[in-house]
C-alpha positions in Angstrom: 95.0 123.9 104.0 95.3 125.4 107.5 97.8 126.9 108.1 98.9 127.8 104.6 102.6 127.6 105.6 103.8 124.9 108.0 106.3 127.1 110.0 107.8 125.3 113.0 110.0 128.1 114.2 113.3 127.0 115.8 113.5 123.5 117.2 116.2 121.3 118.8 115.4 117.8 117.5 118.3 116.2 119.3 116.2 115.6 122.5 112.8 114.5 120.9 110.8 114.7 117.8 108.1 117.4 117.4 104.6 117.2 115.9 102.9 119.7 113.7 99.3 119.3 112.6 97.7 120.7 109.4 94.0 120.5 108.4 93.0 119.9 104.8 89.4 120.8 103.8 87.8 119.9 100.5 85.2 122.6 99.5 84.5 121.0 96.1 81.3 119.2 95.2 82.9 115.7 94.8 84.4 113.8 97.7 88.1 113.1 97.4 90.7 111.0 99.1 94.3 111.6 100.0 96.7 109.2 98.3 99.9 110.2 100.1 102.0 112.9 101.7 105.7 113.4 101.1 108.3 116.0 102.2 111.1 117.4 100.1 113.4 117.1 103.1 114.4 114.0 105.1 113.2 113.4 108.6 109.6 114.3 108.1 107.0 111.6 108.7 103.3 112.2 107.8 100.1 110.5 109.0 96.7 111.3 107.6 93.7 111.0 109.8 90.2 111.5 108.3 88.0 113.8 110.2 85.0 113.8 107.8 85.2 111.2 105.0 86.0 112.8 101.6 85.9 116.3 103.1 88.3 117.0 106.0 91.6 115.5 107.2 94.2 116.1 109.8 97.7 115.8 108.4 100.1 115.2 111.3 103.7 115.8 110.6 106.4 114.4 112.9 109.7 116.2 112.6 112.5 113.9 113.6 116.2 114.1 114.4 116.9 113.0 110.8 116.1 116.5 109.6 119.2 118.4 108.5 120.4 121.2 110.9 120.0 124.8 109.8 117.4 126.7 108.0 114.7 124.6 106.3 112.8 125.8 103.3 111.0 122.7 101.9 107.7 121.5 100.6 105.1 119.1 101.8 103.3 117.5 98.8 99.8 116.1 99.2 98.6 113.7 96.5 94.8 113.6 96.1 92.2 111.9 93.9 90.9 115.3 92.8 90.8 115.9 89.1 91.0 119.7 89.6 93.8 119.7 92.1 95.6 116.3 92.2 98.6 117.8 94.1 98.7 120.4 96.8 102.0 121.9 98.0 102.5 123.4 101.4 105.7 125.3 102.3 107.6 123.8 105.3 109.8 126.3 107.0 111.8 126.7 110.2 115.3 126.2 111.7 116.7 123.0 113.2 119.4 123.6 115.8 
């Protein structure tokens, strides 16, 4: 996963939502699929866009005004069809003002 930590810094989400993109790359021999993406904090929406089938995806996170104000130290969980790593967790950090 690039970046390894989804750090959005300080944002004011009262005016508009903000987008943050991550790239997931499968270096394994077998192709995999992404089953879903969830966040441990409300107000995060995720969309997965395949770049190279079974190998590379863009995970676009939209941070909305539904996120709680203050310091965020949460997790993004990515569910895959991989037998070796069916779940991948990425830290989500920042401050909502």
